[in-house]
CHARMM internal coordinates of N, CA and C (Angstrom, degrees):
IC EDIT
DIST 1 N 1 CA 1.4257
DIST 1 CA 1 C 1.5802
ANGL 1 N 1 CA 1 C 106.89
DIST 1 C 2 N 1.3018
ANGL 1 CA 1 C 2 N 113.11
DIHE 1 N 1 CA 1 C 2 N 123.91
DIST 2 N 2 CA 1.5031
ANGL 1 C 2 N 2 CA 116.08
DIHE 1 CA 1 C 2 N 2 CA 178.61
DIST 2 CA 2 C 1.4521
ANGL 2 N 2 CA 2 C 112.50
DIHE 1 C 2 N 2 CA 2 C -81.68
DIST 2 C 3 N 1.2994
ANGL 2 CA 2 C 3 N 118.40
DIHE 2 N 2 CA 2 C 3 N 171.10
DIST 3 N 3 CA 1.5116
ANGL 2 C 3 N 3 CA 127.41
DIHE 2 CA 2 C 3 N 3 CA -172.83
DIST 3 CA 3 C 1.5896
ANGL 3 N 3 CA 3 C 105.70
DIHE 2 C 3 N 3 CA 3 C -65.36
DIST 3 C 4 N 1.3189
ANGL 3 CA 3 C 4 N 119.46
DIHE 3 N 3 CA 3 C 4 N -41.63
DIST 4 N 4 CA 1.4595
ANGL 3 C 4 N 4 CA 117.64
DIHE 3 CA 3 C 4 N 4 CA -179.10
DIST 4 CA 4 C 1.5291
ANGL 4 N 4 CA 4 C 110.57
DIHE 3 C 4 N 4 CA 4 C -60.64
DIST 4 C 5 N 1.2565
ANGL 4 CA 4 C 5 N 118.79
DIHE 4 N 4 CA 4 C 5 N -44.83
DIST 5 N 5 CA 1.5230
ANGL 4 C 5 N 5 CA 123.27
DIHE 4 CA 4 C 5 N 5 CA -177.50
DIST 5 CA 5 C 1.4674
ANGL 5 N 5 CA 5 C 107.47
DIHE 4 C 5 N 5 CA 5 C -64.73
DIST 5 C 6 N 1.3115
ANGL 5 CA 5 C 6 N 119.03
DIHE 5 N 5 CA 5 C 6 N -42.72
DIST 6 N 6 CA 1.5377
ANGL 5 C 6 N 6 CA 123.39
DIHE 5 CA 5 C 6 N 6 CA -179.40
DIST 6 CA 6 C 1.5680
ANGL 6 N 6 CA 6 C 106.65
DIHE 5 C 6 N 6 CA 6 C -63.50
DIST 6 C 7 N 1.2140
ANGL 6 CA 6 C 7 N 122.24
DIHE 6 N 6 CA 6 C 7 N -45.18
DIST 7 N 7 CA 1.4712
ANGL 6 C 7 N 7 CA 124.64
DIHE 6 CA 6 C 7 N 7 CA -179.86
DIST 7 CA 7 C 1.5125
ANGL 7 N 7 CA 7 C 111.18
DIHE 6 C 7 N 7 CA 7 C -63.60
DIST 7 C 8 N 1.3990
ANGL 7 CA 7 C 8 N 114.21
DIHE 7 N 7 CA 7 C 8 N -40.28
DIST 8 N 8 CA 1.4746
ANGL 7 C 8 N 8 CA 114.82
DIHE 7 CA 7 C 8 N 8 CA 179.52
DIST 8 CA 8 C 1.4891
ANGL 8 N 8 CA 8 C 111.14
DIHE 7 C 8 N 8 CA 8 C -65.82
DIST 8 C 9 N 1.3103
ANGL 8 CA 8 C 9 N 116.52
DIHE 8 N 8 CA 8 C 9 N -40.55
DIST 9 N 9 CA 1.5088
ANGL 8 C 9 N 9 CA 121.87
DIHE 8 CA 8 C 9 N 9 CA -178.70
DIST 9 CA 9 C 1.5468
ANGL 9 N 9 CA 9 C 108.86
DIHE 8 C 9 N 9 CA 9 C -65.33
DIST 9 C 10 N 1.3146
ANGL 9 CA 9 C 10 N 116.62
DIHE 9 N 9 CA 9 C 10 N -44.93
DIST 10 N 10 CA 1.4760
ANGL 9 C 10 N 10 CA 121.20
DIHE 9 CA 9 C 10 N 10 CA -178.11
DIST 10 CA 10 C 1.4908
ANGL 10 N 10 CA 10 C 113.47
DIHE 9 C 10 N 10 CA 10 C -66.17
DIST 10 C 11 N 1.2658
ANGL 10 CA 10 C 11 N 115.83
DIHE 10 N 10 CA 10 C 11 N -23.81
DIST 11 N 11 CA 1.5017
ANGL 10 C 11 N 11 CA 127.28
DIHE 10 CA 10 C 11 N 11 CA -179.85
DIST 11 CA 11 C 1.5559
ANGL 11 N 11 CA 11 C 113.64
DIHE 10 C 11 N 11 CA 11 C -86.39
DIST 11 C 12 N 1.3324
ANGL 11 CA 11 C 12 N 114.44
DIHE 11 N 11 CA 11 C 12 N -2.42
DIST 12 N 12 CA 1.4957
ANGL 11 C 12 N 12 CA 116.47
DIHE 11 CA 11 C 12 N 12 CA -176.67
DIST 12 CA 12 C 1.4395
ANGL 12 N 12 CA 12 C 110.08
DIHE 11 C 12 N 12 CA 12 C -90.37
DIST 12 C 13 N 1.2783
ANGL 12 CA 12 C 13 N 118.88
DIHE 12 N 12 CA 12 C 13 N 131.20
DIST 13 N 13 CA 1.4825
ANGL 12 C 13 N 13 CA 123.78
DIHE 12 CA 12 C 13 N 13 CA 174.08
DIST 13 CA 13 C 1.5555
ANGL 13 N 13 CA 13 C 109.95
DIHE 12 C 13 N 13 CA 13 C -66.51
DIST 13 C 14 N 1.2942
ANGL 13 CA 13 C 14 N 116.71
DIHE 13 N 13 CA 13 C 14 N -32.63
DIST 14 N 14 CA 1.4696
ANGL 13 C 14 N 14 CA 118.79
DIHE 13 CA 13 C 14 N 14 CA 177.03
DIST 14 CA 14 C 1.4756
ANGL 14 N 14 CA 14 C 113.22
DIHE 13 C 14 N 14 CA 14 C -62.63
DIST 14 C 15 N 1.3248
ANGL 14 CA 14 C 15 N 117.33
DIHE 14 N 14 CA 14 C 15 N -37.41
DIST 15 N 15 CA 1.4051
ANGL 14 C 15 N 15 CA 121.11
DIHE 14 CA 14 C 15 N 15 CA -179.94
DIST 15 CA 15 C 1.5401
ANGL 15 N 15 CA 15 C 107.38
DIHE 14 C 15 N 15 CA 15 C -65.60
DIST 15 C 16 N 1.3490
ANGL 15 CA 15 C 16 N 121.99
DIHE 15 N 15 CA 15 C 16 N -47.83
DIST 16 N 16 CA 1.4754
ANGL 15 C 16 N 16 CA 123.92
DIHE 15 CA 15 C 16 N 16 CA 179.56
DIST 16 CA 16 C 1.5324
ANGL 16 N 16 CA 16 C 110.10
DIHE 15 C 16 N 16 CA 16 C -61.03
DIST 16 C 17 N 1.3081
ANGL 16 CA 16 C 17 N 117.94
DIHE 16 N 16 CA 16 C 17 N -41.27
DIST 17 N 17 CA 1.5051
ANGL 16 C 17 N 17 CA 121.16
DIHE 16 CA 16 C 17 N 17 CA 178.83
DIST 17 CA 17 C 1.4473
ANGL 17 N 17 CA 17 C 106.32
DIHE 16 C 17 N 17 CA 17 C -61.53
DIST 17 C 18 N 1.3261
ANGL 17 CA 17 C 18 N 122.26
DIHE 17 N 17 CA 17 C 18 N -45.39
DIST 18 N 18 CA 1.4318
ANGL 17 C 18 N 18 CA 123.71
DIHE 17 CA 17 C 18 N 18 CA -176.59
DIST 18 CA 18 C 1.4744
ANGL 18 N 18 CA 18 C 112.33
DIHE 17 C 18 N 18 CA 18 C -66.37
DIST 18 C 19 N 1.3187
ANGL 18 CA 18 C 19 N 119.88
DIHE 18 N 18 CA 18 C 19 N -37.65
DIST 19 N 19 CA 1.4789
ANGL 18 C 19 N 19 CA 128.38
DIHE 18 CA 18 C 19 N 19 CA 176.62
DIST 19 CA 19 C 1.5383
ANGL 19 N 19 CA 19 C 108.87
DIHE 18 C 19 N 19 CA 19 C -62.05
DIST 19 C 20 N 1.3157
ANGL 19 CA 19 C 20 N 115.98
DIHE 19 N 19 CA 19 C 20 N -43.45
DIST 20 N 20 CA 1.4717
ANGL 19 C 20 N 20 CA 118.44
DIHE 19 CA 19 C 20 N 20 CA 177.35
DIST 20 CA 20 C 1.5409
ANGL 20 N 20 CA 20 C 114.84
DIHE 19 C 20 N 20 CA 20 C -67.34
DIST 20 C 21 N 1.3016
ANGL 20 CA 20 C 21 N 112.36
DIHE 20 N 20 CA 20 C 21 N -38.68
DIST 21 N 21 CA 1.5487
ANGL 20 C 21 N 21 CA 117.45
DIHE 20 CA 20 C 21 N 21 CA 179.54
DIST 21 CA 21 C 1.5076
ANGL 21 N 21 CA 21 C 106.70
DIHE 20 C 21 N 21 CA 21 C -68.31
DIST 21 C 22 N 1.2589
ANGL 21 CA 21 C 22 N 120.61
DIHE 21 N 21 CA 21 C 22 N -40.14
DIST 22 N 22 CA 1.5412
ANGL 21 C 22 N 22 CA 121.05
DIHE 21 CA 21 C 22 N 22 CA -179.78
DIST 22 CA 22 C 1.4722
ANGL 22 N 22 CA 22 C 110.61
DIHE 21 C 22 N 22 CA 22 C -64.74
DIST 22 C 23 N 1.4209
ANGL 22 CA 22 C 23 N 113.70
DIHE 22 N 22 CA 22 C 23 N -43.97
DIST 23 N 23 CA 1.5066
ANGL 22 C 23 N 23 CA 115.92
DIHE 22 CA 22 C 23 N 23 CA -177.99
DIST 23 CA 23 C 1.5636
ANGL 23 N 23 CA 23 C 109.83
DIHE 22 C 23 N 23 CA 23 C -62.68
DIST 23 C 24 N 1.3408
ANGL 23 CA 23 C 24 N 117.22
DIHE 23 N 23 CA 23 C 24 N -41.80
DIST 24 N 24 CA 1.4472
ANGL 23 C 24 N 24 CA 119.42
DIHE 23 CA 23 C 24 N 24 CA -175.77
DIST 24 CA 24 C 1.5227
ANGL 24 N 24 CA 24 C 107.51
DIHE 23 C 24 N 24 CA 24 C -68.77
DIST 24 C 25 N 1.3621
ANGL 24 CA 24 C 25 N 119.43
DIHE 24 N 24 CA 24 C 25 N -39.45
DIST 25 N 25 CA 1.4770
ANGL 24 C 25 N 25 CA 121.78
DIHE 24 CA 24 C 25 N 25 CA 179.66
DIST 25 CA 25 C 1.5785
ANGL 25 N 25 CA 25 C 110.81
DIHE 24 C 25 N 25 CA 25 C -63.38
DIST 25 C 26 N 1.2563
ANGL 25 CA 25 C 26 N 116.04
DIHE 25 N 25 CA 25 C 26 N -37.93
DIST 26 N 26 CA 1.4638
ANGL 25 C 26 N 26 CA 119.95
DIHE 25 CA 25 C 26 N 26 CA -177.64
DIST 26 CA 26 C 1.6087
ANGL 26 N 26 CA 26 C 107.37
DIHE 25 C 26 N 26 CA 26 C -70.33
DIST 26 C 27 N 1.3299
ANGL 26 CA 26 C 27 N 112.88
DIHE 26 N 26 CA 26 C 27 N -44.03
DIST 27 N 27 CA 1.4451
ANGL 26 C 27 N 27 CA 116.53
DIHE 26 CA 26 C 27 N 27 CA 177.76
DIST 27 CA 27 C 1.5831
ANGL 27 N 27 CA 27 C 114.87
DIHE 26 C 27 N 27 CA 27 C -64.14
DIST 27 C 28 N 1.3532
ANGL 27 CA 27 C 28 N 116.45
DIHE 27 N 27 CA 27 C 28 N -35.03
DIST 28 N 28 CA 1.4011
ANGL 27 C 28 N 28 CA 122.90
DIHE 27 CA 27 C 28 N 28 CA 169.80
DIST 28 CA 28 C 1.4264
ANGL 28 N 28 CA 28 C 112.70
DIHE 27 C 28 N 28 CA 28 C -61.98
DIST 28 C 29 N 1.2874
ANGL 28 CA 28 C 29 N 118.75
DIHE 28 N 28 CA 28 C 29 N -41.15
DIST 29 N 29 CA 1.4906
ANGL 28 C 29 N 29 CA 122.03
DIHE 28 CA 28 C 29 N 29 CA -179.22
DIST 29 CA 29 C 1.4576
ANGL 29 N 29 CA 29 C 111.42
DIHE 28 C 29 N 29 CA 29 C -64.62
DIST 29 C 30 N 1.3140
ANGL 29 CA 29 C 30 N 118.64
DIHE 29 N 29 CA 29 C 30 N -32.89
DIST 30 N 30 CA 1.4900
ANGL 29 C 30 N 30 CA 123.98
DIHE 29 CA 29 C 30 N 30 CA -173.95
DIST 30 CA 30 C 1.5879
ANGL 30 N 30 CA 30 C 108.28
DIHE 29 C 30 N 30 CA 30 C -100.95
DIST 30 C 31 N 1.4391
ANGL 30 CA 30 C 31 N 117.12
DIHE 30 N 30 CA 30 C 31 N 15.98
DIST 31 N 31 CA 1.4698
ANGL 30 C 31 N 31 CA 120.58
DIHE 30 CA 30 C 31 N 31 CA 174.41
DIST 31 CA 31 C 1.5290
ANGL 31 N 31 CA 31 C 113.50
DIHE 30 C 31 N 31 CA 31 C 57.30
DIST 31 C 32 N 1.3061
ANGL 31 CA 31 C 32 N 117.80
DIHE 31 N 31 CA 31 C 32 N 38.60
DIST 32 N 32 CA 1.4720
ANGL 31 C 32 N 32 CA 115.64
DIHE 31 CA 31 C 32 N 32 CA 175.13
DIST 32 CA 32 C 1.4550
ANGL 32 N 32 CA 32 C 110.37
DIHE 31 C 32 N 32 CA 32 C -74.24
DIST 32 C 33 N 1.3350
ANGL 32 CA 32 C 33 N 118.43
DIHE 32 N 32 CA 32 C 33 N 153.42
DIST 33 N 33 CA 1.4421
ANGL 32 C 33 N 33 CA 122.17
DIHE 32 CA 32 C 33 N 33 CA 178.17
DIST 33 CA 33 C 1.4987
ANGL 33 N 33 CA 33 C 111.65
DIHE 32 C 33 N 33 CA 33 C -60.97
DIST 33 C 34 N 1.3739
ANGL 33 CA 33 C 34 N 117.91
DIHE 33 N 33 CA 33 C 34 N 149.37
DIST 34 N 34 CA 1.4284
ANGL 33 C 34 N 34 CA 122.53
DIHE 33 CA 33 C 34 N 34 CA -173.14
DIST 34 CA 34 C 1.5766
ANGL 34 N 34 CA 34 C 111.27
DIHE 33 C 34 N 34 CA 34 C -66.27
DIST 34 C 35 N 1.3142
ANGL 34 CA 34 C 35 N 117.93
DIHE 34 N 34 CA 34 C 35 N -29.08
DIST 35 N 35 CA 1.4118
ANGL 34 C 35 N 35 CA 122.42
DIHE 34 CA 34 C 35 N 35 CA 179.03
DIST 35 CA 35 C 1.5450
ANGL 35 N 35 CA 35 C 108.11
DIHE 34 C 35 N 35 CA 35 C -62.34
DIST 35 C 36 N 1.2944
ANGL 35 CA 35 C 36 N 119.07
DIHE 35 N 35 CA 35 C 36 N -40.43
DIST 36 N 36 CA 1.5044
ANGL 35 C 36 N 36 CA 119.96
DIHE 35 CA 35 C 36 N 36 CA -179.82
DIST 36 CA 36 C 1.4815
ANGL 36 N 36 CA 36 C 108.21
DIHE 35 C 36 N 36 CA 36 C -67.10
DIST 36 C 37 N 1.3211
ANGL 36 CA 36 C 37 N 117.36
DIHE 36 N 36 CA 36 C 37 N -40.07
DIST 37 N 37 CA 1.5749
ANGL 36 C 37 N 37 CA 117.87
DIHE 36 CA 36 C 37 N 37 CA -179.37
DIST 37 CA 37 C 1.5690
ANGL 37 N 37 CA 37 C 109.88
DIHE 36 C 37 N 37 CA 37 C -59.79
DIST 37 C 38 N 1.3451
ANGL 37 CA 37 C 38 N 117.05
DIHE 37 N 37 CA 37 C 38 N -37.18
DIST 38 N 38 CA 1.4340
ANGL 37 C 38 N 38 CA 119.28
DIHE 37 CA 37 C 38 N 38 CA -177.72
DIST 38 CA 38 C 1.4481
ANGL 38 N 38 CA 38 C 108.71
DIHE 37 C 38 N 38 CA 38 C -72.72
DIST 38 C 39 N 1.3439
ANGL 38 CA 38 C 39 N 119.04
DIHE 38 N 38 CA 38 C 39 N -40.30
DIST 39 N 39 CA 1.4697
ANGL 38 C 39 N 39 CA 120.81
DIHE 38 CA 38 C 39 N 39 CA -179.78
DIST 39 CA 39 C 1.5538
ANGL 39 N 39 CA 39 C 111.57
DIHE 38 C 39 N 39 CA 39 C -66.23
DIST 39 C 40 N 1.2677
ANGL 39 CA 39 C 40 N 115.67
DIHE 39 N 39 CA 39 C 40 N -44.60
DIST 40 N 40 CA 1.5121
ANGL 39 C 40 N 40 CA 117.65
DIHE 39 CA 39 C 40 N 40 CA 177.64
DIST 40 CA 40 C 1.4894
ANGL 40 N 40 CA 40 C 113.93
DIHE 39 C 40 N 40 CA 40 C -64.12
DIST 40 C 41 N 1.3744
ANGL 40 CA 40 C 41 N 116.96
DIHE 40 N 40 CA 40 C 41 N -39.21
DIST 41 N 41 CA 1.3958
ANGL 40 C 41 N 41 CA 118.42
DIHE 40 CA 40 C 41 N 41 CA 177.51
DIST 41 CA 41 C 1.4883
ANGL 41 N 41 CA 41 C 115.27
DIHE 40 C 41 N 41 CA 41 C -67.90
DIST 41 C 42 N 1.3064
ANGL 41 CA 41 C 42 N 115.44
DIHE 41 N 41 CA 41 C 42 N -35.00
DIST 42 N 42 CA 1.5204
ANGL 41 C 42 N 42 CA 121.82
DIHE 41 CA 41 C 42 N 42 CA 175.21
DIST 42 CA 42 C 1.5581
ANGL 42 N 42 CA 42 C 107.66
DIHE 41 C 42 N 42 CA 42 C -68.99
DIST 42 C 43 N 1.2484
ANGL 42 CA 42 C 43 N 122.95
DIHE 42 N 42 CA 42 C 43 N -38.58
DIST 43 N 43 CA 1.4041
ANGL 42 C 43 N 43 CA 123.32
DIHE 42 CA 42 C 43 N 43 CA 178.20
DIST 43 CA 43 C 1.4802
ANGL 43 N 43 CA 43 C 113.26
DIHE 42 C 43 N 43 CA 43 C -63.30
DIST 43 C 44 N 1.3473
ANGL 43 CA 43 C 44 N 111.64
DIHE 43 N 43 CA 43 C 44 N -51.56
DIST 44 N 44 CA 1.5586
ANGL 43 C 44 N 44 CA 118.59
DIHE 43 CA 43 C 44 N 44 CA 176.83
DIST 44 CA 44 C 1.5225
ANGL 44 N 44 CA 44 C 114.25
DIHE 43 C 44 N 44 CA 44 C -54.87
DIST 44 C 45 N 1.3097
ANGL 44 CA 44 C 45 N 112.54
DIHE 44 N 44 CA 44 C 45 N -50.14
DIST 45 N 45 CA 1.5016
ANGL 44 C 45 N 45 CA 118.55
DIHE 44 CA 44 C 45 N 45 CA -175.87
DIST 45 CA 45 C 1.6007
ANGL 45 N 45 CA 45 C 110.91
DIHE 44 C 45 N 45 CA 45 C -69.29
DIST 45 C 46 N 1.3701
ANGL 45 CA 45 C 46 N 119.00
DIHE 45 N 45 CA 45 C 46 N -34.83
DIST 46 N 46 CA 1.4008
ANGL 45 C 46 N 46 CA 115.25
DIHE 45 CA 45 C 46 N 46 CA 178.23
DIST 46 CA 46 C 1.5238
ANGL 46 N 46 CA 46 C 114.83
DIHE 45 C 46 N 46 CA 46 C -75.92
DIST 46 C 47 N 1.4366
ANGL 46 CA 46 C 47 N 112.67
DIHE 46 N 46 CA 46 C 47 N -29.49
DIST 47 N 47 CA 1.4477
ANGL 46 C 47 N 47 CA 115.36
DIHE 46 CA 46 C 47 N 47 CA 173.71
DIST 47 CA 47 C 1.4846
ANGL 47 N 47 CA 47 C 112.74
DIHE 46 C 47 N 47 CA 47 C -69.04
DIST 47 C 48 N 1.3339
ANGL 47 CA 47 C 48 N 116.33
DIHE 47 N 47 CA 47 C 48 N -38.37
DIST 48 N 48 CA 1.4288
ANGL 47 C 48 N 48 CA 123.38
DIHE 47 CA 47 C 48 N 48 CA 175.36
DIST 48 CA 48 C 1.4830
ANGL 48 N 48 CA 48 C 112.30
DIHE 47 C 48 N 48 CA 48 C -60.02
DIST 48 C 49 N 1.3367
ANGL 48 CA 48 C 49 N 116.67
DIHE 48 N 48 CA 48 C 49 N -45.81
DIST 49 N 49 CA 1.5255
ANGL 48 C 49 N 49 CA 118.77
DIHE 48 CA 48 C 49 N 49 CA -179.83
DIST 49 CA 49 C 1.4718
ANGL 49 N 49 CA 49 C 108.39
DIHE 48 C 49 N 49 CA 49 C -63.90
DIST 49 C 50 N 1.3441
ANGL 49 CA 49 C 50 N 121.96
DIHE 49 N 49 CA 49 C 50 N -37.52
DIST 50 N 50 CA 1.4487
ANGL 49 C 50 N 50 CA 122.88
DIHE 49 CA 49 C 50 N 50 CA -179.87
DIST 50 CA 50 C 1.5350
ANGL 50 N 50 CA 50 C 110.90
DIHE 49 C 50 N 50 CA 50 C -65.17
DIST 50 C 51 N 1.3372
ANGL 50 CA 50 C 51 N 116.57
DIHE 50 N 50 CA 50 C 51 N -40.07
DIST 51 N 51 CA 1.5073
ANGL 50 C 51 N 51 CA 118.35
DIHE 50 CA 50 C 51 N 51 CA -177.01
DIST 51 CA 51 C 1.5435
ANGL 51 N 51 CA 51 C 106.61
DIHE 50 C 51 N 51 CA 51 C -71.84
DIST 51 C 52 N 1.3196
ANGL 51 CA 51 C 52 N 119.57
DIHE 51 N 51 CA 51 C 52 N -40.30
DIST 52 N 52 CA 1.4703
ANGL 51 C 52 N 52 CA 119.92
DIHE 51 CA 51 C 52 N 52 CA 177.37
DIST 52 CA 52 C 1.5128
ANGL 52 N 52 CA 52 C 111.41
DIHE 51 C 52 N 52 CA 52 C -59.59
DIST 52 C 53 N 1.3144
ANGL 52 CA 52 C 53 N 117.12
DIHE 52 N 52 CA 52 C 53 N -43.38
DIST 53 N 53 CA 1.4682
ANGL 52 C 53 N 53 CA 120.73
DIHE 52 CA 52 C 53 N 53 CA -179.52
DIST 53 CA 53 C 1.5061
ANGL 53 N 53 CA 53 C 109.97
DIHE 52 C 53 N 53 CA 53 C -64.13
DIST 53 C 54 N 1.3357
ANGL 53 CA 53 C 54 N 118.04
DIHE 53 N 53 CA 53 C 54 N -47.58
DIST 54 N 54 CA 1.4744
ANGL 53 C 54 N 54 CA 120.32
DIHE 53 CA 53 C 54 N 54 CA -178.50
DIST 54 CA 54 C 1.4617
ANGL 54 N 54 CA 54 C 112.14
DIHE 53 C 54 N 54 CA 54 C -59.96
DIST 54 C 55 N 1.3491
ANGL 54 CA 54 C 55 N 119.18
DIHE 54 N 54 CA 54 C 55 N -46.51
DIST 55 N 55 CA 1.3965
ANGL 54 C 55 N 55 CA 122.10
DIHE 54 CA 54 C 55 N 55 CA -178.14
DIST 55 CA 55 C 1.5941
ANGL 55 N 55 CA 55 C 110.31
DIHE 54 C 55 N 55 CA 55 C -68.94
DIST 55 C 56 N 1.2672
ANGL 55 CA 55 C 56 N 117.88
DIHE 55 N 55 CA 55 C 56 N -37.41
DIST 56 N 56 CA 1.4325
ANGL 55 C 56 N 56 CA 119.82
DIHE 55 CA 55 C 56 N 56 CA 177.01
DIST 56 CA 56 C 1.5853
ANGL 56 N 56 CA 56 C 111.60
DIHE 55 C 56 N 56 CA 56 C -63.78
DIST 56 C 57 N 1.3110
ANGL 56 CA 56 C 57 N 116.68
DIHE 56 N 56 CA 56 C 57 N -42.34
DIST 57 N 57 CA 1.4067
ANGL 56 C 57 N 57 CA 120.64
DIHE 56 CA 56 C 57 N 57 CA 178.52
DIST 57 CA 57 C 1.4711
ANGL 57 N 57 CA 57 C 112.24
DIHE 56 C 57 N 57 CA 57 C -68.56
DIST 57 C 58 N 1.3647
ANGL 57 CA 57 C 58 N 117.51
DIHE 57 N 57 CA 57 C 58 N -34.02
DIST 58 N 58 CA 1.4691
ANGL 57 C 58 N 58 CA 120.18
DIHE 57 CA 57 C 58 N 58 CA 176.32
DIST 58 CA 58 C 1.5373
ANGL 58 N 58 CA 58 C 109.36
DIHE 57 C 58 N 58 CA 58 C -62.68
DIST 58 C 59 N 1.3470
ANGL 58 CA 58 C 59 N 118.05
DIHE 58 N 58 CA 58 C 59 N -36.57
DIST 59 N 59 CA 1.4510
ANGL 58 C 59 N 59 CA 120.79
DIHE 58 CA 58 C 59 N 59 CA -179.92
DIST 59 CA 59 C 1.4779
ANGL 59 N 59 CA 59 C 112.12
DIHE 58 C 59 N 59 CA 59 C -69.76
DIST 59 C 60 N 1.3384
ANGL 59 CA 59 C 60 N 119.00
DIHE 59 N 59 CA 59 C 60 N -39.13
DIST 60 N 60 CA 1.4214
ANGL 59 C 60 N 60 CA 125.04
DIHE 59 CA 59 C 60 N 60 CA 174.41
DIST 60 CA 60 C 1.5042
ANGL 60 N 60 CA 60 C 112.26
DIHE 59 C 60 N 60 CA 60 C -61.15
DIST 60 C 61 N 1.2753
ANGL 60 CA 60 C 61 N 116.87
DIHE 60 N 60 CA 60 C 61 N -45.96
DIST 61 N 61 CA 1.4751
ANGL 60 C 61 N 61 CA 124.63
DIHE 60 CA 60 C 61 N 61 CA 178.14
DIST 61 CA 61 C 1.4949
ANGL 61 N 61 CA 61 C 109.41
DIHE 60 C 61 N 61 CA 61 C -63.62
DIST 61 C 62 N 1.3358
ANGL 61 CA 61 C 62 N 120.13
DIHE 61 N 61 CA 61 C 62 N -40.82
DIST 62 N 62 CA 1.4190
ANGL 61 C 62 N 62 CA 120.42
DIHE 61 CA 61 C 62 N 62 CA 179.35
DIST 62 CA 62 C 1.4743
ANGL 62 N 62 CA 62 C 114.87
DIHE 61 C 62 N 62 CA 62 C -67.44
DIST 62 C 63 N 1.3850
ANGL 62 CA 62 C 63 N 115.42
DIHE 62 N 62 CA 62 C 63 N -36.44
DIST 63 N 63 CA 1.5596
ANGL 62 C 63 N 63 CA 119.89
DIHE 62 CA 62 C 63 N 63 CA 179.82
DIST 63 CA 63 C 1.5196
ANGL 63 N 63 CA 63 C 104.09
DIHE 62 C 63 N 63 CA 63 C -74.58
DIST 63 C 64 N 1.2864
ANGL 63 CA 63 C 64 N 120.24
DIHE 63 N 63 CA 63 C 64 N -36.79
DIST 64 N 64 CA 1.5401
ANGL 63 C 64 N 64 CA 117.17
DIHE 63 CA 63 C 64 N 64 CA 177.89
DIST 64 CA 64 C 1.5218
ANGL 64 N 64 CA 64 C 110.56
DIHE 63 C 64 N 64 CA 64 C -61.16
DIST 64 C 65 N 1.3781
ANGL 64 CA 64 C 65 N 117.13
DIHE 64 N 64 CA 64 C 65 N -44.82
DIST 65 N 65 CA 1.4181
ANGL 64 C 65 N 65 CA 119.67
DIHE 64 CA 64 C 65 N 65 CA -174.91
DIST 65 CA 65 C 1.5824
ANGL 65 N 65 CA 65 C 109.90
DIHE 64 C 65 N 65 CA 65 C -68.48
DIST 65 C 66 N 1.2870
ANGL 65 CA 65 C 66 N 116.47
DIHE 65 N 65 CA 65 C 66 N -35.52
DIST 66 N 66 CA 1.4494
ANGL 65 C 66 N 66 CA 118.63
DIHE 65 CA 65 C 66 N 66 CA 176.87
DIST 66 CA 66 C 1.5664
ANGL 66 N 66 CA 66 C 113.58
DIHE 65 C 66 N 66 CA 66 C -68.02
DIST 66 C 67 N 1.3284
ANGL 66 CA 66 C 67 N 117.05
DIHE 66 N 66 CA 66 C 67 N -34.78
DIST 67 N 67 CA 1.3912
ANGL 66 C 67 N 67 CA 121.18
DIHE 66 CA 66 C 67 N 67 CA 172.28
DIST 67 CA 67 C 1.4682
ANGL 67 N 67 CA 67 C 115.33
DIHE 66 C 67 N 67 CA 67 C -66.48
DIST 67 C 68 N 1.2880
ANGL 67 CA 67 C 68 N 115.98
DIHE 67 N 67 CA 67 C 68 N -41.65
DIST 68 N 68 CA 1.4654
ANGL 67 C 68 N 68 CA 121.96
DIHE 67 CA 67 C 68 N 68 CA -179.39
DIST 68 CA 68 C 1.6124
ANGL 68 N 68 CA 68 C 106.83
DIHE 67 C 68 N 68 CA 68 C -66.31
DIST 68 C 69 N 1.3518
ANGL 68 CA 68 C 69 N 114.84
DIHE 68 N 68 CA 68 C 69 N -40.08
DIST 69 N 69 CA 1.4641
ANGL 68 C 69 N 69 CA 114.73
DIHE 68 CA 68 C 69 N 69 CA 178.77
DIST 69 CA 69 C 1.5472
ANGL 69 N 69 CA 69 C 111.82
DIHE 68 C 69 N 69 CA 69 C -63.46
DIST 69 C 70 N 1.3193
ANGL 69 CA 69 C 70 N 117.65
DIHE 69 N 69 CA 69 C 70 N -35.81
DIST 70 N 70 CA 1.4476
ANGL 69 C 70 N 70 CA 119.26
DIHE 69 CA 69 C 70 N 70 CA -176.33
DIST 70 CA 70 C 1.4941
ANGL 70 N 70 CA 70 C 108.82
DIHE 69 C 70 N 70 CA 70 C -77.29
DIST 70 C 71 N 1.3592
ANGL 70 CA 70 C 71 N 120.14
DIHE 70 N 70 CA 70 C 71 N -24.21
DIST 71 N 71 CA 1.4712
ANGL 70 C 71 N 71 CA 123.08
DIHE 70 CA 70 C 71 N 71 CA -178.87
DIST 71 CA 71 C 1.5290
ANGL 71 N 71 CA 71 C 111.06
DIHE 70 C 71 N 71 CA 71 C -82.92
DIST 71 C 72 N 1.3457
ANGL 71 CA 71 C 72 N 120.21
DIHE 71 N 71 CA 71 C 72 N -17.89
DIST 72 N 72 CA 1.3810
ANGL 71 C 72 N 72 CA 120.37
DIHE 71 CA 71 C 72 N 72 CA 178.64
DIST 72 CA 72 C 1.5795
ANGL 72 N 72 CA 72 C 113.33
DIHE 71 C 72 N 72 CA 72 C -70.13
DIST 72 C 73 N 1.2783
ANGL 72 CA 72 C 73 N 114.20
DIHE 72 N 72 CA 72 C 73 N 140.12
DIST 73 N 73 CA 1.4986
ANGL 72 C 73 N 73 CA 115.84
DIHE 72 CA 72 C 73 N 73 CA 179.83
DIST 73 CA 73 C 1.5419
ANGL 73 N 73 CA 73 C 110.70
DIHE 72 C 73 N 73 CA 73 C -74.76
DIST 73 C 74 N 1.3110
ANGL 73 CA 73 C 74 N 111.46
DIHE 73 N 73 CA 73 C 74 N 139.21
DIST 74 N 74 CA 1.4509
ANGL 73 C 74 N 74 CA 117.41
DIHE 73 CA 73 C 74 N 74 CA -178.44
DIST 74 CA 74 C 1.5395
ANGL 74 N 74 CA 74 C 111.84
DIHE 73 C 74 N 74 CA 74 C -81.22
DIST 74 C 75 N 1.2413
ANGL 74 CA 74 C 75 N 120.26
DIHE 74 N 74 CA 74 C 75 N 143.75
DIST 75 N 75 CA 1.4941
ANGL 74 C 75 N 75 CA 125.55
DIHE 74 CA 74 C 75 N 75 CA -178.20
DIST 75 CA 75 C 1.4517
ANGL 75 N 75 CA 75 C 110.70
DIHE 74 C 75 N 75 CA 75 C -99.09
END
COOR INIT
IC SEED 1 N 1 CA 1 C
IC BUILD
């Protein structure tokens, strides 16, 4: 898997939702207390939201930099 594919997968909200669902399912299977389920789900979703935001902003910054490069007069 190349870096571009990995970044695309990590920036997917569906990926983070799936990861939270799997974590809760595994914890339910092992009879973990409900408080732990909530804490782990909160941790995964907040981390996922941060990753999605960072990757999204990086894409916006890259597009802005490319546009500015094209708009600069050539010498």
